C-alpha positions in Angstrom: -41.6 -10.6 -24.4 -43.7 -8.5 -25.1 -46.1 -5.5 -22.2 -49.3 -4.5 -21.4 -46.9 -1.0 -19.9 -48.5 1.6 -23.1 -52.2 0.7 -22.9 -52.3 0.2 -18.9 -50.4 3.6 -18.4 -53.0 5.2 -21.0 -56.1 3.7 -19.2 -55.0 5.2 -16.3 -54.2 8.5 -17.4 -50.4 8.5 -15.9 -48.1 10.6 -18.4 -44.5 8.5 -19.0 -42.3 11.2 -16.5 -46.0 9.9 -14.2 -45.3 6.3 -14.0 -41.3 6.7 -13.8 -41.3 9.6 -10.6 -44.3 6.9 -9.0 -41.6 3.6 -10.4 -39.1 5.6 -9.5 -37.1 5.4 -12.3 -37.0 7.2 -15.2 -38.7 8.0 -18.4 -36.9 7.3 -21.3 -36.4 4.1 -18.9 -40.1 3.7 -19.5 -40.3 4.2 -23.5 -37.7 1.6 -23.9 -40.0 -0.2 -21.5 -42.9 -0.2 -24.2 -41.2 0.3 -27.1 -40.0 -3.3 -26.0 -36.4 -2.2 -26.2 -35.3 -2.7 -22.4 -36.2 -5.3 -20.2 -36.5 -4.3 -16.4 -35.3 -5.8 -13.4 -37.6 -7.6 -11.4 -37.6 -5.4 -8.9 -38.8 -2.7 -10.9 -41.0 -4.8 -13.3 -43.0 -5.9 -9.2 -43.4 -1.8 -8.6 -44.9 -1.2 -12.1 -47.3 -4.3 -11.2 -48.3 -3.1 -8.0 -48.8 0.6 -9.2 -50.9 -0.6 -12.3 -52.6 -2.8 -9.3 -52.2 -6.3 -11.6 -50.1 -9.3 -11.4 -46.3 -9.0 -13.1 -47.4 -12.3 -15.6 -50.7 -9.9 -16.8 -48.0 -6.9 -17.7 -45.1 -8.9 -18.5 -46.0 -11.8 -20.7 -43.9 -14.5 -22.3 -43.8 -15.7 -25.4 -43.5 -19.5 -27.0 -40.7 -18.2 -28.9 -39.6 -16.4 -25.8 -38.9 -19.9 -24.8 
């Protein structure tokens, strides 16, 4: 799975700490998500999607090789 968190964060002018605070998670978790070293829970993915006003599936993209 790949994600667009870093891209969207830059688009909206958030640093990792600001996004983490809005999502109720740690800055380290944001960093891990952006590096694809951690897959967020469904609840966290939905929170992030709402912050960016984007559908979850447009932020967290499942690729064929993941299935």
